[in-house]
GUBA-946649 format. One record per residue: x, y, z of N, C-alpha, C in turn. Coordinates in steps of 0.2 Angstrom, whole numbers, plus 5000, padded with zeros to 4 digits. Atoms other than C-alpha are relative to their C-alpha. Layout:
BEGIN
XYZXYZXYZ...
***
This chain:
BEGIN
499250045000517654015457500250004993499849995009517553975437500550044997499449935006518454165432500450015006499249984998519554135447500549964998499850035003520353985442500250004992499349965007520554045423500150064998499249954999521354195429500649985002499550054998522454085438500549954995499850025005522653995423500450034996499749965007522954135411500750025002499549954996524254205424500649975000499650104998525254025426500350014992499950015004525154035407500550084999499849955002525954215404500650015002499349994992527154205419500649954994499650035001527754055411500350014991499849995007527854135391500650055002499449944999528854255398500849995004499650024999530054165407500549954995499750055004530454025395500350044994499549965006531054165383499550014992500449985005529454175371499950064996500049905005529554365367500449994995499650005006530254365351500450074998499649955003531154535353500550015004499549984995532354475368500649964997499349975003534154455364500450075000499549905001535454605363500250014997499949975007535654735355500550055003499349974999537254815353500050074996500049945003537554985348500750014997499649995002538855025335500150055000499749915001540155165337499950024994500249975007539755285324500850014999499349965002541655365327500549974998499350035000542655225326499949924993500250045005541555105312500050034993499949965006541855145293499649994994500150025006540955145276500350014995499549985008542055145261499449994995500650025006540955175243500750014994499749985006541855145227499549994994500550015006540955175210500550024997499549995005541655145193499750034994500349975007541555205176500549984995499650025008542255175158500750015002499449995002543655255160500550015010499449994992544255225180499349985006500349984993543455245198500250055004499849944995543255345213499749965007500350054993543055275231500250065004499949954994542955385247499649985005500750024993541855365264499550035000500549994999540355385269500050015010499950014989539955405292499349974999500750044999538555295298499750065006500649964995537255385310500149985005500250064995536855255321499949944995500050055003536855095319499849955006500150054994536254925330500049954997500150075001536454745329500049975007500550064996535454595337500349965000499750094998536354425344499649975006500250054994535454295353500649955003499250044999537054235363500550014996499450015004538454235352499850034991500449995005537354255338499550044995500449955000536854385326499449974995500550015003535154385322499650074996500049955004534854565314500250075001499549944997535354725316499450084994500349955004534654915308500750075000499549935002535955075301499350054998500249895000535555285298500750004998499549945001536855355286499950054999500049935002537255505286500250024991500150005007537055545267500550064998499549935000537955745270500849995002499650024998539455645273500449974997499650045006540055565258500650064997499649995001541555615253500849964996499750025006542755585240500950005003499750014995544455505246500749994994499650015003545355485229500450054996500149945003545455665222500350025005500049974996546355795231499450074999500249935002545655975233500250044994499749975007545956075218499949954993499850045004546055925208499249974996500750034999543955885207499749995005500150024994543855835222499150045002500749954999542355975227499549974997500450005006541655965211499749914998500450094999541155755213499950005007500349984996540755795229499450015001500549985000539555905227499450004994500550055005538855795210499749965003500150064998538755645221499450045005500849964993537455785235499650004995500749985002536455825220499549974997500550055004534755775212500449934995499750065005535855665199500249965004499850074994536455555212499649995007500950034993535655545230499850075004500449984997534855685232500050025007499850024993535655715249499450115002500449964996534655915252499349985001501050005002532855825251500249935005499950064998533755645258500449995004499550004996534755675272500349945002499750064997535055495277499749934995500550055002534855335270499849935005500150064996534355165279500149934999499850115001534954965280499549995007500650074994533554835291500249964997500050084999534054665292499349985000500650065000532554545287500149924999499750084999533554375288500650015001499350044998534954325294500149935002499750074999535654145292500749995000499450034996537054075301500549964992499550055003538453995286500549985004499650014998539753965297499950025007499949974993540453995315500050065000500049924999540754175311499850064995500549965007539654225293499349985001500850015002537954245290499950024994500250005007537154265274499350065003500449964997536054425277499650034993500349965004534454515268499750055002500249964996533954675271499650044993500449975003533054815266500350075000499349964999534154955259499550084997500549945003533155135257500650064999499349965003534355275246499250044997500249935003533455435240498849995002500850004997531555385248499949944996500250075005531455195238500349965005500150054997531655045246500149924998500050085003532254875240500549985003499750064994533054715247500749984995499450035002534954685246500249945004499750064995535854535251501049995001499250035000537654495257500149985007499850054994538754425269500550045004499649984993539454465286500549965003499650054997540654405295500150055009500049964994540754445316500949965002499650044999542154425326500250055007499849974995542454465345499450075002500649935003541454665343500350024996499749995008542154675325499349984998500650045007540754655309500450034995499850005004541254655294499450004993500350015007540254685275500050004994499950015007540154685258499550024998500950025003538654745249500350044990500449945008538254785229499550034999500649955001537154925226500150024994500349995005536254925210499550095000500249954995536055125213499250024994500449985002534855125196499349985003500750024997533555025206499650075005500049974995533555185219499750054994500449945005532955305203500850045000499349965000534855345202500349994993499750005007535255375182500450014996499249985001536555465178500649964999499449995001537755445167499949914999500450075002536955245165499949984995500350045005536855135150499550004997500950035005535255065150499650065000500749945001534455245151500250044994500249945005535155315137500849964997499450045005536655245121500650055001499849945004537655405118500650045004499349974995538955425134500449964998499350035006540155315124500650015008499649984995541755335138499750055006500349954995540855445150499549965006500450064997539755285155500350035009500050024990539455255176500049944998500450065000539255085179499549985006500849984997537455045187500549975009499750054995538454945203500550045003499649974998539355025215500349975009499850014996540254945230499950025010500050004991540154955250500449985004499750034996541454895262499950035008500049994993540754905280500649965005499650044993541754875297499750065004500250004997540854875310500150005008499950024992541454915331499650005000500349994995540254885343500149995008
***
């Protein structure tokens, strides 16, 4: 009898927890449209800058009602392109260099990954996000702001490439570069549609 009462109480507790939304994975997962979303990069050097695009392979954003609560993205490193140079004017050379081991080592590291770890609302549609960014097999935290409007989200990230062992052209690792120096931080501007 005692066993049956305990079993019944246990079943009621489980059912109540399930209907009360106690499950931590509750919420809506929205798939990001990798075809219509864009990631623009911009790198800086002593003598100027370069910019281009890189494609998302996949991505999801998590929501609790209309509040952003998480996200995860996979970036296709093989799609990195240079947009400020034309074919025959150094475009192919720079794209090849970015794919090489001096920079992103794309042959061995075909994807990079970003996983949100904390999301804090800072306004009606704005959030402060901390996430784990993996580049070249190395993971480090990054912080950035995200804005969400309807089925669109935007974010701006500043990434220190040296954290991911990308030292080429960095004055932090050699002082003989002078006007060939490449700044350690690069920018990512992300426009998502979901």
